[in-house]
N, C-alpha and C positions, 0 to 999 in steps of 0.2 A: 448256576442260578441260585438265587436266594428265595426259599419258600418259608412264608410265614404260616405256621400251623396253631390255632387255638380252638376253643369251643366252650360249649356249655350244654347240658343234657337235662331237661326238665320236662316231663310230659305234664301239663297242668289241667287237672280236672275241676271243672267249675262247681262239682258236687261233693268233692272231698272234704271231710270233716278236718284234715290235718291242715294247720297253717303253715306257710312256707316264708321263713325269715332268712337272713343271712346264714344263720346257725345251721340251717338245713343242708347248706351246700358245702361239699368238700372240694378243695383246691388240690389238683394234681398238676405237678411240673415234670415234664419230660426228662428223663435221664437215660442215656443209652446203656448204662452199666448195669441195669437190673430189669427185670420182668416188670411191666408197668401196669399198675392198678387200672388204667383207663383201657386197656387191651379189651376189645369186645365192644367199644363205643366208637372207633374208627380213629381217635385222637393218637394214642400209642401205636397203633398200625401205620398211621400217615408219617408219623415222624420216623418211624423205623425204615419205611419204604423210600422216603424221600432220601435218606442217607444212602441206602442201597442203590439208589438211582444216580449217584454221583451228583447230586445236587446238595446244596448246603441248608439245613433246616434250622430256622429261627423259631424256637418253640416259645409260644406264649403260654399263658395259662389255659387250664381244662377245669371246668367246674361240673359237679355232678350232685344231683340231688334225687331221691326217691319220689316218684310220682305223689304229688299231693295238690293243694289248692293253688291257685295262681299267686306267684310271689309278691310280697309287699313292694311297693314302688322303690323304696330305699335300697332293696336287696338287688333288684334288677339294675338300677343306676350303678351300683357298686361293681356287678359283674361286667355289664356292658363297658363302663368305664376302664376297667382293668384290661379287658380284651382289646379295646380300640387304643388304650395308652400304650399296650405292647406293641401294636402295629405301628404306631407313630415312632417308637423309639428303634423298631426293626428297620424302618426305611433307610435306603432304598430296596424294595423287594421285587421280584419277578413275579410272584406268584402267591396268592392268599388262598389258604385252604381252612375253612371253617367247619367243624364238626358239631352241627346242632341237632336238636331234635325235629323240630317242626311243629310242635303242638305246645309251645311253651306260651304262657300268658303272665300277665302282671297286673297289677292295679291300673286301671284305665288304658291299658295296651293289650289289644287282642291278638296282634301278630309281633311278638317280640323278635323272632328271627328276621322277618323283613326288616324291621327297624334297624337291626344291628348290622345287616347286610348293606342296607342303604347307607348307614353312617360311614361303613367301611369303605364303600365305593366312593363317597365323598373325600375321604383321606388320601386313596390311592388314585384317584382319577380314572379315566377311561382306557388308559394304556396298559394297566396292569391285569394279569389273568386273574379271575377270582372264581374258585368253585366252593359250592356247599354241599356236604354230605349229610343227608338227613335219615332219622329213623323211618322206617317203613309205615309208621302210623301218623306221619305228618299230616297235617292240614295245609297242603301247599297253597301259597297266595300269589298273586301276579307280582308283588312287590319283591317277593324273594326271586322270582325268575327274571325279573327285569335287573334286578342289581347283580346278580351273579352270571357269570359267562356259562357255568356248568351247574345245573341242579339236579342231584343225583341221590338216590334213596337206596338203602340195603334192600334185598330182593327176597329173603327168606324170613319166615315166622315159624320157629325161633329165628333171632337175629344173628346168626352165625357166620356172615359173609362180609362184614364191614371190611375186612382186609382185601377180599376180592374186588369190591368196589373202589376202594383207594388205588389198586393196582391198575384198574382200567382208567381212572381219572387222570393219573399223574402224566402219562404220555400226552393225553389230549390237552391239559393245561400247559404242558411244556411247548406243545404246537402253537397254542394260542399266544403265549408269550413270545414265542419267536416269529410271530406272523405267519406261519405257513398254514394256520386252521383259523377260519373265520366262524365262529358258532352262530347259528341261528335256532332259536328255541320255540317250539310251539307246545301249549299245554291245554289240557281239557280237565274241567272238573265234572264228577259224576256226583249228585246229591245222594249219597249212600255212605253208610259206615258201619262195620260190623267185624266179626271174627272171621278170618278166612286163613287157616292154617296152611301153609304152602307145602307141607309134606304130603298132604291128603290131596285127593281129587275133589272138585275140579280143578283147584289152585296149582296142583302140580303141573298139570299140561299146561296151564295158562302161563306160568313162569317159563316154561321151556319155549312157548310161543314168543315172549317179548324177548328172551335171550336170542332167538334166531332172528327176530326183527332187528336187533341191534347189530346183527353181523352183516346186514345189507349194505351195498356200497354207498358211501355218503352219510351214513347213519352213524353218529358218534355214541350216543347214549339214550337208553329208553328206560324209564322208571315207571313203576306203578304204586301208588300210594293207597294204603287203606284207609287212611283218615282215622281220626280219634274221637269217638263218640263221647267221650267226657267233656268235649269242648262246648260250651253253650255260646257259640259266636256264629256270625254269619259265614265264617271261612270253613266250617266244619264240613268235611266231606272227602270221598276218595278222588283220586287225580291220576293222570297220565302227563308225563313230561317227557318230550322227545327234543333231542338236539341234533343237528345235522351241521355238516361243513359247507356253509354258504349255499343251501339250497333250501329256500322257503317253501316251495311247493312240496318238496319230500317231507319237510317237517310237518306240514300241515296234513298231508295224506296219510302218513304214518300214525301221527296223533289221533286222527279220525278213526282209523282202522283199529287201533289197539283200544281206544276208549269204548268202542262199540263192542268190541269182543270182551271186554273187561265187565261192562254193564250186563251184557247177556251171560256171562259167567257167574256173576254174583247173585243176580236176580232169582229168587228161590232157593238160594244156597246159604243164607246168613244162618249161622249156628244159633239154636236155642237149646238150652239145657234142661235137665228135668228139676223139678222141686226138690226139696231136702228129703222127704219121706220117699219119694219115688226113687231118687237116686240110691238111698240105702236098701230099699227093697231090691232094686237091680243087683247091687253088689253083693247082698245075701243070697240071691239066687244063683250066684257063680259057684260053680263046684270046686273050682281052685283059684288060688290067689297067687300074688297080691292082685287084688281090684283097686285101682288108684282112681279116687274120687277126686276131681278137680272142683275146688270151691272157688269158682270164677268171680262171683258177685262180692267177695272179699279179698280180692287180689290187690295187693300193695302197689304191683306194676301197673295198675289203671287209677291209682290214687285213693283206693279203699283203705281203711284204717288197719285191717289184717287182725281184727280182734273180735270178729262176731263168733258167736256162740251156738247158732242155730243147728249145725251139724253135730257138734259134740253134746249138746243137750240131748239131741234125738238118739245118738249112739248111747248115752248113759240111761236114758228113759227105757230104751229095748234091751238093756244089759247086754249089749254086743261085746264080745271079747275078741282078743287076738287082733286088735286095731291099732293104728297109730295115726296121729293127727299133728299137723304142724305147718307153718310155724305161727303161733299167736303171739302177737306183738303186746306185752304186758310188763313193762319195766318193774312195776310194783310187786307183781307176783315173782319175777324172777329175784329181786332183791330178798324178798321173803325166803325163797329156797336157799340162796346163797348163804343167808344169814343162818338158816337152819341147818344146813349141811346134808352131805348124802346120806340116806338111811333113815333120815327124820321122816316122821308123820306129823301132819298137821292140817288144820282147817285151812283151806287156800281159797280166796275168791279170785276166779280167773275170767279174763275178757269182759266184754260188755262195757266199756269204759268210755270209749272215744265219742260216740255219738248215739243218736236215736236208732240208726240202722244197725248197730253192733250187736243188737239183742239184749236180753236180760244177762247180768253176770252169772257164772256158773259157782255156786258153793259147794265143796267137795272136800272130803276127808283124802288127802293123797299121801303118797309116798315119794319122797325125793330121790329119784335113782341117779342123776348126774347134775354136776354144776359145771360149767366151763366160762373161761373168759377168752379162749382162743379159738372157739369152734368157728369153722369156715365152710363156705360151699363154693361150687364151680360155677361161674357165670355162663348162663345159657346151657348148663350142662356140660362145658366143654373145658378139657384140660385140667390142671391141677386146682384145687379148693383155694380161692384167694379171697373171695367175698366174705368179710367177717359177719358173724351174727350178732357182735358185740357180746356183752355178759348175757348168757343164756343157761337154761336149765331144762331138764326133763322130769316130769312127775308121771306117777301111775294112779289111775283112777279105775281100781278093780283090773279089768282086762284091757283097759286103753291107756297106751303111752300118749302123753301130750308133751310136745317141744314148745317152749316158751323162749322168747328173745327180748332184748332191750333195743335192738335196732329193726325198724321196720323195714321188711325186705320179703318179696315173694320167694317161694320155693324154686330154685333152679336145679338142684341135684340132691342125690340121697344122702349126701354128707350131712344134710340138716338132721337126719335121724342116725346115721352111722357115728357121727363124732360124738354122740350121746349114748352110744352102746346099743341102739336100736337097729336091728336088721329089717329093712322094710320086705325084703324078699321072703322072710318068715312070718309076715303078718297077712292075714286074708284081706283087711281093709285097710288102705293107706290113704288118708285124706291130705291132699296138699293146697295150700292156700295160692293158687296160681291159675292161670287159663291156658298158656301154651307153652310158655318159656320152660316149664317143668319137662316136656317131652324129652329134650336133649339127654337127660340124666335118667327118666323113668321109662321111657317107651320099650327099652330092650328087656326090662326086668318085669313089666307089668303083664299079667294073664290078660287084663282087660282095663279098658279107660272108660271112666263113666263122667260125663261132664254134668255139673251141677249149677243152677242158676237159682239159688235161693234169694232171699231178701239180701239186699246190700247196695251200697252206693256205685258198685261196678256192674251192676246188673245189665245184661244185654237186651233186655225187655224194654225197648226205647219209649214204650207207651207208659212205662212206670217212671220215667226220667222227667223231672219238671222244667223241660225246655222253655225257654221265653224268647230267644233271639235266633236260633237256628233258622236258616232259609227253609221254605217249604215250596213244593213238596219235598219230602225226604224219606227215602226209603226206610221202612221200619215204623214209619208214623204215618205214611200215606200209601195208597195203592201202587203196586209196582207198575201199572200201565201208565202212571202220570210222571214216572222218573225219565228224564232225558238228560242227554250229554250236553255240558255247557262250555263255551269257550272261556278259557281263563287268560291265555295269552295267544 
């Protein structure tokens, strides 16, 4: 069987100050001879698993950009055209597997993934099996579910299970292609979106329940999507997608059951963090460290600039020592540090550059302690470090070590610090600009985790976000008793 694999990953935030052009995207092309940069997003895992399944992989392109504002129209057209042109060249194929995000937008397009899947279906016709693998934070639409035979999302947050989901999808897609399986999908939308870490309760038990539901006779796949609260579109929200083998009644009943369970699980359990001062108070009260403060509101993984200064300013104001903070996106400061060199002392302006929610820049006398062009971290805190920070540097402001980078990226693993000679296990306070994906690398070394929700474009206080187009009622904006499950497909 010939399997076409391609995709694009871009979580689009309507409120991000970072523009998204074609320059924002990296293109990755599959090569079986080396570890693939796209491992962790499904594309590399899919190509590898297709080969191991004795099928022939026809690898199209995969594009990736850090979360930011909706893509300009020309960038989306170019990416979509390259993926679809690759599909046309690959024909005939038996299976199409697209690895997408599910919360990608572009100028004038709220549902990029739905549009791409519909165009792909027009090319291959109704007789070719097509599956889509989504990020858990997808805002799933009826167009996605109608165009694809199988709509599946990763199940864990942090997203460490793309490979497992691909391994489940491939036999089903092969059965569809051979005519042995007739997929019927039912989906529900829950007007809610928030942060629901799956290693913690109550989500850990919920994930176990949907895993068990998928094992019932006749059920092919069950997915639960958390939605992405940064999308100011009518599609924003959580969802449940259930696919059965030619059993409409079963798909409907399982979708209703799991959606009701999901709504009951998340009502009252949406995470809200402490303010900046309260988070630092909490960390200082701890007798042992490291205490990891998660700066969620400035999380590049949700489209924030990653250059806000609120926590750093508070640490400096309080003369806190034995602390480390990263990663601040500031190419100008990094260049100054590289020009000055290790050991230099200089007056440096840090952060506060990208937008009005970045805070005021920090003007400080610093010592340059490290400069690197090859520092990397491990995606989702798993495996060897292969995610580059770009040109980066570390500076010391009295007792605070600050890591600066020219590539905007959230913190995934302690390598952000250790690659600059900073041992986070020896610091009392470690501030990471991330929400949940840092847990894969820091949970095992942290004496305590403190979640901070200070000012920023990625705040989880939805009442502070200037929504104009989301559907109402919406959990976080309206009373919980007004939230009901809606039919999606």
